[in-house]
C-alpha positions in Angstrom: 0.0 0.0 0.1 1.5 3.3 -1.0 2.0 5.9 1.7 1.6 9.6 0.5 3.8 11.8 2.7 2.0 15.0 2.0 -1.1 13.3 3.3 0.8 12.2 6.4 1.7 15.8 7.0 -1.9 16.8 6.7 -2.7 14.0 9.2 -0.1 15.2 11.6 -1.4 18.8 11.5 -5.0 17.8 12.0 -4.1 15.1 14.7 -2.2 17.9 16.7 -5.3 20.2 16.6 -7.6 17.4 17.7 -5.4 16.6 20.7 -5.1 20.2 21.6 -8.6 21.4 21.2 -11.0 18.4 20.8 -12.1 19.7 17.4 -10.7 20.1 13.9 -11.0 16.5 12.8 -13.7 16.3 10.3 -14.0 20.1 10.1 -10.5 20.5 9.0 -9.5 17.1 7.3 -12.5 16.6 5.1 -12.3 20.1 3.4 -8.5 19.7 3.2 -8.9 16.3 1.3 -11.5 17.9 -1.0 -9.8 21.2 -1.7 -6.0 20.3 -1.8 -5.9 16.7 -2.6 -9.0 16.7 -4.9 -10.6 13.7 -3.2 -14.2 13.2 -4.1 -16.5 14.5 -1.1 -18.0 11.2 -0.3 -14.7 9.4 -0.2 -13.2 12.3 1.8 -15.9 12.0 4.5 -15.7 8.2 4.6 -11.8 8.1 4.7 -11.8 10.8 7.4 -14.2 9.0 9.6 -12.2 5.7 9.5 -9.0 7.8 10.3 -10.6 9.5 13.2 -11.8 6.1 14.5 -8.2 5.0 15.0 -7.0 8.5 16.0 -9.5 9.4 18.8 -8.7 6.7 21.4 -5.0 7.9 21.5 -6.0 11.3 22.7 -8.9 9.9 24.8 -6.5 7.7 26.8 -4.3 10.6 27.8 -7.5 12.8 28.9 -8.8 9.7 30.9 -5.6 9.4 32.8 -5.6 13.2 33.5 -9.2 13.0 34.8 -10.5 15.7 32.4 -13.5 13.6 31.4 -17.0 14.0 32.7 -18.0 10.3 32.6 -21.5 11.1 33.8 -22.2 12.6 30.4 -20.9 9.9 28.2 -23.7 7.2 28.2 -26.3 9.8 27.5 -24.4 11.4 24.7 -23.8 8.0 23.2 -27.4 7.0 23.5 -28.2 9.8 21.0 -25.1 9.9 18.8 -24.5 6.3 18.0 -27.8 5.6 16.2 -27.8 9.0 14.7 -24.4 8.8 13.2 -25.2 5.4 11.6 -28.4 6.9 10.1 -26.5 9.9 8.8 -24.0 7.6 7.1 -26.7 5.5 5.7 -28.4 8.5 4.2 -25.4 10.1 2.5 -24.2 6.6 1.4 -27.6 6.0 -0.3 -27.7 9.3 -2.2 -24.0 10.5 -2.3 -22.5 8.6 -5.3 -23.8 10.5 -8.3 -21.8 13.4 -9.7 -24.6 15.8 -9.0 -24.8 14.9 -5.4 -21.1 15.0 -5.1 -21.1 18.6 -6.2 -24.0 19.4 -4.0 -22.2 17.7 -1.0 -19.4 20.3 -1.2 -22.0 22.9 -0.5 -23.5 20.9 2.3 -19.9 20.5 3.9 -19.4 24.3 3.4 -22.6 25.1 5.3 -21.7 22.5 8.0 -18.3 24.2 8.5 -20.0 27.7 8.8 -22.2 26.1 11.5 -19.1 24.8 13.2 -17.5 28.2 13.0 -20.7 29.9 14.6 -20.3 27.3 17.4 -16.7 28.1 17.8 -17.5 31.8 18.1 -20.4 31.1 20.5 -18.0 29.1 22.7 -15.5 31.8 22.9 -18.1 34.4 23.9 -19.7 32.1 26.6 -16.2 31.3 27.9 -15.4 35.0 28.1 -18.5 35.7 30.1 -18.7 32.6 32.1 -15.1 31.6 32.9 -15.0 33.5 36.2 -18.3 32.2 37.3 -17.4 28.5 37.5 -17.8 27.2 41.0 -17.3 23.8 42.8 -20.2 21.5 43.3 -21.9 18.6 41.6 -22.6 18.6 37.9 -26.3 18.1 37.4 -26.7 15.9 34.1 -29.8 16.5 32.1 -30.5 13.3 30.2 -33.0 14.8 27.8 -30.9 17.5 26.6 -27.7 15.5 26.6 -29.3 12.8 24.4 -30.5 15.6 22.1 -27.0 17.0 21.7 -25.8 13.4 20.8 -28.5 13.1 18.1 -27.7 16.3 16.5 -23.9 15.9 16.5 -24.1 12.4 15.6 -26.3 12.9 12.4 -24.0 15.8 11.4 -21.0 13.6 11.7 -22.5 10.6 9.8 -23.6 12.9 7.0 -20.5 15.3 6.7 -17.9 14.1 9.2 -18.2 17.6 10.7 -19.4 18.2 14.2 -17.8 15.5 16.6 -15.6 18.2 18.0 -16.8 21.7 17.3 -20.6 21.2 17.3 -20.9 19.1 20.3 -18.4 20.9 22.4 -20.4 24.2 21.7 -23.7 22.4 22.6 -22.2 21.0 25.8 -21.1 24.4 26.8 -24.4 25.7 26.3 -26.0 23.0 28.3 -23.3 22.8 31.0 -21.6 26.2 31.2 -19.7 25.2 34.3 -17.6 22.8 32.5 -14.0 24.0 32.0 -12.3 24.0 28.5 -10.1 21.0 29.6 -13.2 19.1 30.7 -15.0 19.8 27.4 -12.0 18.6 25.4 -11.5 15.4 27.3 -15.3 14.6 27.6 -15.8 15.3 23.8 -12.8 13.3 22.6 -13.9 10.3 24.7 -17.7 10.5 23.6 -16.5 10.8 20.0 -15.2 7.2 20.0 -18.6 5.3 20.0 -20.0 8.1 17.7 -17.2 8.0 15.1 -17.1 4.2 15.3 -20.8 4.1 14.3 -20.3 6.6 11.6 -17.4 4.8 10.2 -19.1 1.5 10.3 -21.9 3.1 8.3 -19.4 4.6 5.7 -17.6 1.2 5.4 -20.9 -0.4 4.5 -22.6 2.4 2.4 -19.9 4.9 1.7 -16.4 5.1 -0.2 -13.6 4.4 2.2 -10.0 4.7 0.5 -7.7 2.7 2.7 -4.6 4.1 1.0 -5.8 7.6 2.0 -6.6 6.5 5.6 -3.2 4.8 6.1 -1.4 7.8 4.9 -3.3 10.1 7.2 -2.7 7.9 10.2 1.1 7.8 9.7 1.1 11.5 10.8 -2.0 11.7 12.9 -1.4 9.1 15.5 1.9 10.6 17.0 0.6 14.1 16.6 -2.8 13.5 18.4 -0.9 12.0 21.3 1.4 15.1 21.5 -1.6 17.4 21.2 -3.4 15.8 24.1 -0.3 15.8 26.3 0.1 19.6 25.6 -3.6 20.5 25.8 -3.3 21.6 29.5 -0.7 24.3 28.5 -2.0 25.2 25.1 -3.3 28.7 25.0 -6.9 28.8 23.5 -6.2 32.5 22.6 -3.8 31.2 20.2 -5.3 28.0 18.9 -9.0 29.2 18.5 -8.3 32.1 16.0 -6.2 29.6 13.8 -8.9 27.1 13.7 -11.7 29.7 13.2 -9.7 31.2 10.4 -9.2 27.7 8.7 -12.9 26.7 9.1 -14.0 29.9 7.5 -11.4 29.8 4.6 -12.5 26.1 3.9 -16.1 26.9 4.1 -16.0 29.8 1.7 -13.7 27.9 -0.8 -16.1 25.1 -0.9 -19.0 27.7 -1.4 -16.9 29.3 -4.2 -16.9 32.7 -2.6 -14.5 35.3 -4.5 -10.9 35.4 -3.1 -10.9 39.0 -2.0 -14.1 38.4 0.1 -12.6 35.3 1.4 -9.3 36.9 2.6 -11.0 39.9 4.3 -13.6 37.6 6.0 -10.9 35.2 7.3 -8.6 37.9 8.7 -11.5 39.7 10.4 -12.8 36.5 12.0 -9.3 35.5 13.2 -8.8 38.9 14.7 -12.1 38.8 16.3 -11.6 35.4 18.0 -8.2 36.3 19.2 -9.6 39.5 20.8 -12.1 37.4 22.6 -9.5 35.0 23.7 -7.4 37.7 25.3 -10.3 38.2 27.7 -10.6 34.6 28.5 -6.9 34.1 29.1 -6.9 36.8 31.7 -9.2 34.7 33.9 -7.9 32.0 35.9 -9.4 28.6 35.0 -10.3 26.2 37.8 -8.6 22.7 38.2 -9.9 20.2 35.8 -11.0 17.5 38.2 -14.1 15.6 37.5 -17.2 17.1 39.2 -19.5 14.9 41.2 -22.5 14.1 39.1 -26.2 14.2 39.8 -28.7 13.1 37.2 -31.9 15.1 36.9 -34.6 14.5 34.3 
């Protein structure tokens, strides 16, 4: 099997961001494959999900050891995300093979990336307003809203491979604002394992997985995601978020065929805006990322 070194470098970059921030897998890798490596959208989604299935447990093991995972949320998220991810993969696998649908799928991925970017901005705003207000005490788990988050995120991942990090993290932050960024990252990476496994199985059955692409990506992604997870406690969100937001926007606008001058202005403005928000967050001391006691309330 041929290993493409440029794909390995791309996998390393994405793996590092996944380990650092809990997001960036499908949101970065799928458009990267489509735009720069000219992989068909359905094949890019399918190959990305199989890559993520192997990559996620590496980062998850680090976060579990560091106790940055809220285990009380995991089963409720999986209850919604696992069947929804398989359903999303089945839907896109049934309709996504024709040339017309492949072209439309680029637009769908672009729209999903814009939604992911909106979640990133919202997360930064909430972090800035709420970081100083986090207090000790039990985490009250709401099963209904947690399952709903899993369903929304799972279906999005199955359809587009986008959402396992950015969308679910943002929705968890809305539902549980007391979770620290480290807890959000750790919890999201662990819950993404059954989610991505379900979506990857669906794409192996109904999609278009290219094992040569997957193998090349994993050569770079596996060591990089481990390194990123190890560094996540020291990674400044004020630096990583503007970079990810700018890449998300650039990818989305390129897929939607927005003229280059507009794309450049929008990307620079978004990156600067997120950086400004991040400066306010970094000035607030974050509480220790120990797992909170859990109460379950319907």
